[in-house]
N, C-alpha and C positions, 0 to 999 in steps of 0.2 A: 233721388228727389222726393220719392214717396215717403221714405223713412225720415228724411229731414222734416217734411211737413208733419208727419205723425208725432215726432219728438216735440216740435214747436207747439203743436196742438195740445199735446199732453201737458207741457209746461204751462200753457195759457190756462188750461182747465184747472190745474193745481193752484195757480195764482188766483184765479177767480174764486175757487172754493175757499181759499185762505182768507181773502179780503171779505167775502160774503159772511163767513162765520165770525170774523172780527167785528164787522159792522153790526151783525145781529146782537152780539154780546155787549157792544157799546150802547145799543138801544135798550137792552135789558138793565144795564147798570144805572142809567140815568134816573129812572123813577125811584130808586132806592133812597135817594137824597143823602148819600154819604159821599165824602170826598173820594175821588177815584183817579186813577192813572191808566193810560193805555200802554200795554207792554206788547211788543211785537212777537214774543215767543212765550211758550209755556215752560214751566220749571221741569216738566217731564219729557221735553223734547230731547231725544238721544243726540241729534246733531248739535244742538246748542250746548248740551252737557259736555260733549267732546270738544267743541270749538272754544267754549269759555274755560276749558281746563288747560288750554295752552297759554304759556307765559306771554307770548308776543301779542295775542289778542287782548289779554288783560291789560298789557302795557298801553295799547292803543286806546282801549276803553277808558282808562283812568287819566291818560295824558291829553287826549284830543277832544273828548266829549265834555260838555258842561258837568259840573259836579252833581247837580240835581238829577240829570239824566243817568249818569253813571251809577248813582246811588240806587235809583229805581231798578236798573238792570241787575245790579249786584243783589238787591233785596229779593229779586225773583228767584235766583238760583240758590239752592241749599248750600253749595260749597262756598259761596262768597257772601252769604247773608250776614255773617257775623261781623264783617268789615264795616257794614253800614251803621252798626250800633243803633242809636235811636234818632238818627238825623231825619229819616223819612217820617217817622211818627211825630216828631216835633213840628214838621212842616205841614203834614196832612191831618194830624190828630191821632187819638188813641185807637180809633177804628176807621179803616179806610179800605177801599176796594181796588182790585186790579182786574182790568178787562183784557183777556188774551183771546186768541182765536179758538182755543179749546174749551175754556171755562172762565167763570168768574171766581175770583179768589178774594176772600175777606181776611185782612191782616188785623190782628188784635194785639195791642200792647197795653191796654187798660186792664189792670188786675181784677177789678170788680166785674167787668164784662167777661173776662176769661173764666172767672169763678162760676158765673151763671151758665156758661157754655158747658164746662166740664161736669157740673153737678146735675145737668138735665140731659141724660142720654137719649130720651125719647124725642125731644124737640131738636136735638143736635146729634143725629146719628153719625157714626164714624164713616167716612167715605172709603169703604173697604176696597174699592177698585184701585186706590192709590197704595194700598198695602200688600197687593198681590205679589210684588217683587220680594217680599219678606218670606214668602212661602217656598223658600229654597228647598227645604226637606219635608214640607208638609204644612197643612193648616195649623195655626197657633193662636194663642190668646191675643196677640197684637193685631193679627190680620183679619179677624172676624168680628161680628157684631150680632146683637139680638140674641136669639135662643142658642145659636152656635157659640157665641161668646160666653153665655151662662154655662153651657156644657163644659167648655174649656176651663172656665173659672172654678167650677165645682171640683174639678179633679186636679187643679194646680195650686189652689190657695193653701191647701193643707201641707204641701211639701216644703214650704218655707216655714219651718218650725224650729223649736229650740234645739232639736237634735241636729238639724242641718247647720244651724248657726254654730253649734259646738264643733262640728266637723270643720267648718270654715275657720274658726278660731284656732284650733290645733294645727291645721294645715298652714295657716298664715304664719304662725310662730315658727314652725319648722322651716318653711320656705324662706322666711326672712333671715333666720339664722344662717342658712346655707348661702343666701345672697350676700350677707355681710362678710362671711368667710371668703367668698369668691372675690369681693371687692378688696379685701386685704391682700389676697394672693396676687391679684392682677394690677394692683396700684403701683405706679412708678415711684411714688413717694414712700420711702421706707421708714418714715417717722414712727416712733413707738406709739404715740397717742392719737394718731390719725392716719387717714389714707385718702387718696384721690379717686373720685368716681368719674370715669371717663365716658361711660355709655348709660346715662341715667334713663333715657327713654327706652332703649332696647331692653335694659334690665327690668324696668318697670313693667313692660309688656310681658316679659318672660315670667316675672314673679306672679302677676295676676293670672296668667295662663295656667301655670302649674297648680295654683290654688283652685281655679275653676275646674281643672281636669278631674280632681278628686271629688270636689263638692258637687259637680254636675254629672260627671260620667262614672264616678266610682273608680277611676284609674289613677292611682298615685304615681307621679313622676317626679324625680328629684330636680332641683333648680339647675344643677350642673349635670349635663348628660353623662351617663355612665354606660357606654356601649357594652352590650352583652351579645352572646351568641343566641341564635334563634331557639326558642323553647317550643316544643311541639304541643304543649298543653293548651287548653282552651283560652287561658289568659296570656299565653306566650306572645301572641301577635301584638300586644299592647306595650311590650317592654322596649327599652332603648337598645335595639339591636344595631349591629354595625351595618346591616343591610335590611331593606324592607322585607316583610314576610312575602312568601310566594304569592304571586297574583296582585301585589300592591306595588305602587311606585313611591309611596311615602311610608315612613314609620308613623305611629299614632301621634307622637309628639310633633313630628315635622308637618303632618297634614293640619293639625290644629293651628300651628304657627303660621303656615302658609295661607290658609283660608282666612284667618283673622287679619293678616296683613294685606290680602288682596280681595277682600270681601266685595268691593265694588265691581271689579272685573269678573268675578265668579258670578255675581248676580246678573251682570250684563250678558254674559255668555249663556246663562241658563233660564233667566226669567224675562229679560227684556227682548232678546232676539227670539223670533217665532220658533216654536218647537220643531217644525218641519225642516228648519234650516240645518244642514249637516255641519256640526262644529269642526269637523276635521278639515274643512275648507279654509279655516283661519289658523295657520300654523302658530301664531303667537298665543293662541288659546290652549296650546298643548298641555301646559302645566295646570291650567284651570280645570280642564276636562279631567285630567288624572286625579287632581286633588278632590274634586267634587265626587268622583266615582269612589275613591278610597274612603273618604269620610262616610259616605253612604253605606259602604260595606262594614266599616267599623261600628257605626251606630246600630246596624241590623244585628251584628254579633253581640253587642252590649245588651240589646233588648231580648235576644233569643235566650241567653244564658239564664237570667232570673226566671223567665217564663217556664223553663223546664221544671222549676221547683213549684209545682202547682199548689201544694198545700202549705206553703210558707206564707204566713200572714204577719210575720214579725215586722215591726217598724224599722224603716231603713233611713239612712242619713242622706245619701246622694239623691239627686233630682230624678234620674232615670228610674231607679228602683222605687222611689216614692210615687211616681205616676203609675208605674206598673202595679204597685200595691193598691192604689186607689181604684184602678180599673178592675183589678181582681176582686176586690171587695164588692164593687158595684155589681159585677156579674154574679157573685156568690149570693148577694142579697136580693137579686132579681130586679135591680133598678131599671127604669125605662130606657135610659140612654145607653146602658151597657158599658160605660167607661170609655176611656180614650182608646182609639185604634193605634196600631204600631206607628203608622205614618204621622198621626197627631202627636204621639209621644216624641218622635224624632223632630217634628217641627217646633214643638215647645222647648225641647232641650237645646236646639240650635239657637233659638231666640234668647233663652235665659243665660246661655254661656258665651258662645262665639260672638253673637251680635252685640252683647253688652260688654265684651272684654275690653275693647279700646277705651270706652268711657271710664271704666274702673281704673285702667292703667293711666289715663290722662289725669284723673283726679289725684292719684298717687304722685305722679311726676310734678304736677303743679304745686302740691302741698310741700314737697321737698324743696322746690325752687323758692317758694315764698319763705320757707323757714331759713334758707340760706341767705336771703336778702334781709331778714328781720331777726337779728340776733336776740333781741329782747323777747320775741315770741318763742324762740327756741328755749330760752331759759325758763319762761313761764310754762311751756309744755313739759319740760324736764321736771320741774318742781311738782307739777300736777301728777305725773306718772309716779314719781318717787313717793308722793303722799299716798296715792291709791294702792301702791304695791308694798307698803311698809310692812304689813303683816303677812305677805305672801311668801311662798318658798323662794329660795335664792335662784333656782333655775326657772327660766320663763316657760319651759316646756311643761312644768308642773302647775302653772297657773290655771285656776278654775274659771271657766267662762261665766257660769251662772252668778257667782259671787263677785267677781272682779269687774266684769264689763260695765255694770251700772255705775261704777265709781269713776270710770275713765271719761270725765266730762271734758277735760282739756283736749285730748286727741279728737274727740267728736267735733269740737268747735273748729279745730284746725282743718279737718277733712271737709267740713261744710264750706269754710272760706276757700279751700283749695279747689272746689268744684268749678271747672271752667264754664 
């Protein structure tokens, strides 16, 4: 009886706290004089993220609730926000507020207002507490603000240079040629002038991942896996071995692909759930735990190898070596901030590569789908490429990035239109 009373009392206390905080936020939003809606949950609520991620709950939400209410709830959650499009903005205006029990949220769809917000970092500082989940492997440019952001910016801005772009260019040509060859071999259609692509999304993810592996980590991996025996050299653990290296559950290629595909659950396991909670108590997190641990070990080894060459100040093309070089120069020149730490290099590398991988792959897939639907645009794109490469070598691998890329106006237009 006592336990029953305690449980009921705790539930009543939680309910009172919830409604009291919601009431306070409603009182705060009224004097702002902007249109507002009251939302019963926050977009960061773990329970609601899981609940609204189930199909039957979404079915009830969209079938039983009025359209306006369903739109507001969808607009609150990151996963379903895209389905609302501009319906809420048309009803409430270009700038409106949401009052939840945790915070007040301002939604902006007016381009001029958004421009003012993004151009004034002092008046509109980044809510860094919302970006802590992105510090999976360490602090990074996206998760920080103020002086810390300036510190990260100083040592990451220079790594995106022409040398890195040239590496991406060469790797993209090589990987695309390998992907097309794979499509020809795997196509059930044996026509001489064409082939059928059966797994566009999966192949798009693989293509961008292999490009980012070399451009970001300095580890070239072929589009089509080539299993090899384990090499005991320092770079051997990064090869496509038939089995993972000793002490690892994943090969380097496999762990990149797994974390990229399961980024949400890996973040849930390591950044949302409290640190003191033993992950081993959740059996379904077994692979997430192993993948997180393996990528952490791989990144540490990638950072340790260049650091051994203390006197090497040569410019490098991949992102990890570029950040190490910037930090080494800062230390050598006696700079106050001392460059990026190892954990900051790991955090930024993760953000620049793995976290941005799916966006790049989605743009590629959308572009190909749109081209398939619009034959006239295909022909226009082909004419533009033929014209731009008229004086180039016959082999694409020999094309020069510096001279050719500025001429490729039509592919750039297609990629902009293909961005979802």
